[in-house]
N, C-alpha and C positions, 0 to 999 in steps of 0.2 A: 505494500499500499504506499501510497504518497506521501511525505511527509509533510505535516500541516502548512509548514513553514515554504513550502517548495507551492503548494497549491495556493497560499496567501499571494504566494509572488507572481502566478501565472493570472490572477485575477487579477490581479494590480495592472499588469501587462496589458492585460484584455482591456479594461476599461479606459489605459490611455490609448490605445486605441482605438476604440468606439468613442472615445470624446474626440478623436483628430478628425476620425470619419463622418461622423456629422457634421463639423465646420466644415466639409470640405463641399463648397455649391456648386461653384464653374463647372460645366462639363465641357470634356475633351473628346479631340478625335485620334486618341492616341491608341496605338498598340501596346500593352503593358504585355512583357516578358520576364515572369518569375522564372529566373534560372539558377537550380544548382546540382545539374549533371551536366557539364559542358560538353562533353561526348558526344552524348546522345542529344542534345539538343542545338547542333550544330548546322545539319540541314535544316531545321524549319528558322534558325535566326538567319543564315542565308538569304532563304526562302523571301522572307519579311523582307530585310534589310532593300536587295536587288530592287523590290519592288513596290517599297514604302519607306523608303528611306526616311523620310520626314517625319511619318510618324512611330516609327519604335522608338521606344524607350526600353532600357535593359534592367531591373532590380535584380540584384544578384546577390548569392551568397560568399563569403570568402575563398571558398575553393575555388570556388569561376571567375576569381576577379580576371585573370589573363584574359580569356576571352571574352570577359566583358568590355578590358578596356582597349582590348582588339579595334572593337565596335566603336567606342568612345573616340577613338584617333578616326574612325569616318565621320565622325560629326554627331554619333547617337548619345544625348543621355544615359549617363547609367547612375545606380545609386547601391549602396550596399545595405542589402535587409538587416544585415547581421549588426551595423550600427545603430544602435535604440535611438540619439537624435538625430538621424537620419528615415529612420523609419517612421518614424512619429512627425517632422516635421517637411518630408518630400515623400517619401513611397505612400504612406496613407492616403496623403489626400490626391495624387494623381491616380493611384487604382479606382479611389472610390468613385472617380470620376468620369471614368473612363467607359469606352465601350466597349472592349473589346480585351480580354487577358487571359493569355497563354499561362498555362504551368508547368514543371518538369517534374513536379515531387506532390508532396503535401506541402503548407507553408501553414500554420499554425495563428497568424493574425489574421489571415481571413476570415475566421470567425466571426469576429466583430466588424469587416468592413461592411458597411451601409452603401450600397451601387445608388447613385441618382442616376444613374444615366443607361436603365435596363441592360446593365452590361450582360454580353457572352462569356462566362467564364470556360475555358476550354484544358480538359487535363489529360496532354498528353501525353502525361508516363515517361519512364528510363526504359523501358523494354516491350516487346511486344508480344510476350507472355509469362507465364508465372508458375515454377516447382514451388516454392517456399509460400506459403501464407503470410496475408499483411491486413493492415488494417484492423478492423473487429472481430476477424477472425483471428487472426496469429493469438499464439499461446500465450506470448508475456500479455497481452492486449486484456487478458482475463481477469491478471491481478490487479488491475488497476481502480482508480476508484470509481464510482459511478460519475462525478462530475467531471473526469478527465473525458470519459465516455462520450458525456455529453458535448466537452469542449470538440471531440475529434470529429461527430454527427454534426457539429456546427461548422466544420470545415468542408466536411462534405455535402454539405446542403447546397453550399456556395456554387458548384460547379455544375453549370447548364448542357456542358458537353463534354463526351470520352472519344478520342482519335484510337483507332481501336483494329486492329487485325484479324480478327476473328470474332462469332459468336461467342464463343469462349470464353474469353475475356473479359466481353462485355458482363456474360454471366456473371464472373468473377466479380467485377467490381460491382455487380447488383447484388451481390452477396457481402464481400467487405464490409464495402462501405453501405450497405442496407439502404439504398438507393435505387430509385428507378432511371435506369439508365436513357438519356437520347446517344446515343451512339450516333459517331462520323463514320462508316465505314471505307477508312481510305489503305488501312493500312500503317505499319511502321515506318516515317519517314525515313529512318536510316535503312531501310532495306531497298530501296529506290537503287540503287548503287551496285546493287546484288541482279538486277536485271538488265545493268547497262555493259553489254557487252564487250564494248573499249575501254569502261575503266577497268574491267574483270581483266581484261589483258596486260591494260599498267598495273594492275595490282601484281599480278603477278609476275612481270616483268622485272618490277623491283624488288620483289621479296627474291627473285633466283638470282640477282645481281648482288643483294645484298649477302646470301645466302647459299653460296657457289655448292651445291651438292648433289647428289643422286640418291641418295638416301628419302627414304621417308620420314615424312613428319608428323611428329606426336605434341600437343600443344596439348599441356596440364593449365586450365584457368581455372578454380576454385572461386566459389562465392567466399563472399566478405563476411564473416562469422561476428558479433557484436562480444561475445565470449571468445577471446582467441584460444585455440588449443592446435598444438605445435602438428603438423601434418607429417603423421608417421609412415615417408616417403623417406627410405632411404636412397637418393638419390644419385649416389656412386655404383650401389649397385644395380639398380634401374638402370640408369645405362648400359651396364654390363648386360644385365637379362636380356636387355633388348637386341643388343648385339652390335656389329656395323652396318645392320638393314634401316635402323634407325637414328634421328637426330632428335634429341631431344629439346625441347622448349619450356618454358615454364615463364607465366608472365600472371605474378601475383596481385590481387586487388591492391590498388595505389593507395590504403590504407595499412594493408597487410606487409608493414617493415620486417616483423620475423621471421614470413617466408622468404622475401629477397635477399636479406642476410645471406640465408642458409642456402642458397643458391648460387648467390651473383658472381663467389669465386671458385666453384666448379667446373673444371674441366672437360669441355664437351657438354655443357647445360649452358642452352645459350636462356637467358633472361634480359638481352640487351636487344631492343628489336630496330635500333638506329631510326628512330623517328618513325616508325611506322605503326599508324595506329593498328587497333587489333580488326578489325571490316577490312583495310590492307593486306594482313595475315592470315585471316580466317579461309579465301580460295585454295591456297596452297595450302590447309594443313591435311594430310591424309586422314588422320583419327583426333577427334576433339575430346580430352581425359580433362571432365568437369564432371558438378554433383547437382546444387539447388540455383546455379547460377542461370539467368535468362538467356545466355550466348549461345543454347543451344538453338531453340528460335531464331537466330542470324545464319549461324551454323549451316540450317539446314536446308538455306538459300544460298548461302555464300559458294556450298560446295555440296550439290546435290547428291555426286556420289563417295563421296565420304563415309566416315564411319564416327560414332557416341561411344565413348565409355564413360559408366558414374561409377566416379569412386570415392564412394561414402562411407566412408568409414565410421563415422558419428551418426548413424541414420537414426536410429532409436531415440538417441540423446536428442538431435535434432528435431524430429518430429514431438518430441515430448514438449523442446522447450521455443521454437517459434512453428513448429506445423508446415506439415508437406500436403500440398495440393491432393485432392483424390483421385486414386486410379493412375499416379504416377507412375506405381510400378506394372502397369498394365500399358501405359502409353509413351511410356519412354522408349524412343527411337534406339536401344542398345542395352548392352547388359549394364547391372547395377551390381558393380562389386564392392567387397570390403577388407580386402587382402592385397598386400603386394602381390603375392605372386598369383592369385585370380585375374588382378591387374595385367601382369604382365601376360598370362596366357589369351586372355580377350583382346590384347593391342597386334598378339602376333597371328590371332586364327582369322582367317578370312571372313569378312561381315556376309550375313545374310541377310541384314536388316537394309531396310529402304526409305525413304523418308518421306513418301508419298502420303503415306496414311496421316502422319503427324503433321504435316502441310496443311492438309486439309482440315484437321481440326484447329491450327493453331496460326497458319497465316493464309486462311478464307479468302480476306481480302487482299492480298499483299498481289499487287502484279505490277511494281516499278513504276505507280501512276501516284502515289499519296501524295507527293509533292504538288501536281498539277489538281488532283481533287482538293487540295487543302484550299490552295490559292483560290481557287474558283470559289470554295467557299465562304472564305473573308473578302471576297469581293463584293460579293452579295450581302454581308452582313451591313458594308458602307452601304449601297444600293438602296436598303430596305434601313 
């Protein structure tokens, strides 16, 4: 349960947000982007800047400062939502008075925003599918206070539209947020790249240039765990067990400094991707090793002929502490393993899986035209 002082501070924070919001009277025609996942949000920001450079305003979390400043240098106003004085003085008034707000995450201050311009508030999210539970369905929210849950719902109530890649994901939002979902069935904007053959060829060429090898590529991308536990993999042994036929790459979550330190100096394990982002790497990966991450939903489009292995060494513990979407063991497009020897065996065994059924379930609306559809929708909002 939350500490009473923490609860009181949250209420005071939201009271000030509410006061600042009610004082905001002047309507504006700005497009507000609430930014906290820079990599996932780059395609949408690029689209909005290309077509609405004079309307775009970016309100960013500190971890997204570099991307926000990139657009500031192009002339876009930016404000840091993690600086309380800026939040109250600048962010809350401009958000409250805007006509269109994009969000790539949950933003607590939205709970007490009073929109005076009949705003459309679009939840873009930062993934096109979900293995782990979130929102009110996550196991850790079962232990919060009633007031905490009410605050969560206050935020969820502010979202008017959801960009989704599937009815499956729309249903998950409806369940996890306890909302009726007004879906925008466009697909997840970052996956448009995987339908662009020229981009795919450039990405593969760059990968081959940076990592000239004839070996197969195994990429380990684990999800971020709030309670960090050491990954039970002996990477020296893993490299040896996979022999000379495989090149092992490890891409830790940006917040997982422990795993990065563990692998960065191991000869033959690649953890420096030479400024290539994950989207650029995925088309060249022969075997994706992951767990509860959202990367499988992108990889299945980036490399339809690839294979996946789910290394869920803490499956029961994670299911209890966070929660896993129902049916994961049945719809996962690859083997679920818990031990290193199982992992090695599955990686080396030719795959009998394909991603067709998985993509029909999770990438139902992904056809490479998400940017085009979102742009058309935004223009329609302004025309009406």
